[in-house]
N, C-alpha and C positions, 0 to 999 in steps of 0.2 A: 913351583911345579904346576900349579893349577893353570897359570897363564899359558904355558906351553901346550897343555892338554886342550885348552879351549881353542887355540889357533888351529890345531889339527882338525878338530871337529867342525870348525867353521868352513874350512876348505872342503871337507867331505860333504857338508850340507849343500854348498854351492854346486858341487858336481852333481849331486843327486837331484837338485832342482832343475838343472840344465837338462838332465836325462829325461825328467818327467815332462818338460816342455816339448822336447823333441817327440816323445812317444804320443803326447796328446795331439800334436800337429798331424801325425800320421793317422791317428784315429779319425780326426775330423775330416780329413781329405777323403777317406773311404766312405763316409756317411753323407752322400750327396743328396739323397731323397729327403724331402721335408715332410714331416708328418703333420696332419691337421691337428690344431690344438683345440681342446674342449674348453668351453666357457665355464668358469667356476664362480659365477655371480651368486648363486643361491647358497653355495657351501659356506661362504664367509658369514652370511646372515644366520645360517643354522648353527654354526659354531658359536657365534655371539649369543644367540638365544639359549643354547644348551648351557653355556657357561653361566649365563644370568640365572637360569633356573636352578642349577646345581649349587650356586653360591647363596641363593636367597631362601628357597624352600627346603626345609629339612625333612618334615614329615607331617601328615595330618594328625590332629589330636583326636583320640578316640575316647570319649567319655559320655556319660549319660546326658549331660547338659548339651554337649556338642552335637550329639545325635538328634536331640529334640529341636535344636536350632536349624537343622538341615531342612525341616519341613517348611520353615519360613523363608529359606533361601540364604541362610548364613552358614558359612563353613569356617572351621577353626583349623589353623595350621601353626606349627612351630617353625619359626623363621630364624635366620642368622642374626647375630647381634648388630651387624652393620646395615641391616635392611631398613628401608624407609617405605612409605606408602606407595610411592611411584614405582619402585622396583618390584614390590610385592604384587601390585595390580598388573604390571606388565607380564611378570612371570606366570601368574595364575592364568591370564588370558592366553599366553602362548602354550602352556602345558595342557590345559583342559579345553581350550577353545570356547570360552564363555566371555560375556561382557561383564566387567566388574563395575559396580556402581559406587561402592564405598569400602574403605579399608580402615579398620580400627586396630591400633597396635597397643599391646600391653607388655611392659617390661618388668619381669620379676627378678629381684636381686638374689644374690647368693645368701643362703641361710646356714648357720652353724647348727649342727645336730650332734647329740651325744647318744651313743648306744653302748650300754654297760661301761667299760673302761676305754672305749674308743671314741675319739672325736673326729668328726668329718664335716662335710658340708654338702648341701644340695647345690646342684649346678644352677647358674643363672640362665633363665629362659626368656625368650621373647616370643609372644604369641600374636597372631594376626587373625582377626575376625573379618572375613571377606563376605560382603553382600553382593550377590549377583542378580542379574536381570530376572524378573519374574518369567516363568515359563522355561527357563534353562535350569539344568542341574549338573552336578559333578558326580560321576559315579566313582566312589572311592573303593567299593567292593564289587567284584564280578559276581553277579547273582545268577 
């Protein structure tokens, strides 16, 4: 029975496709004026840069040691596990508009922790210490 049902549907689909072709031909004939196209050169670059930043930088690390290092020009960020020094330096440069001199990566493994009768684990974290050019700064907080 399924074979007979499929044949009927195929015929109906062919008819509907032919109707759509005819209706699209009518629409295209009525639209004679051409509209000028806008150039989208920069939008592709922006999408690529935004995607890079979103996948690489997770958040800045806020701790006493990290805040003290900012006076020297070193900033600490939590980055994705698949990030490398090149992608981190590019994304920091794009996001904050600074020149990156050096990037140090630290990879912290998962640790098992016990709390009373519950067992859990700390998440694995990858941190990046980014050194920027002297005279430049990254404003993490709006003051």
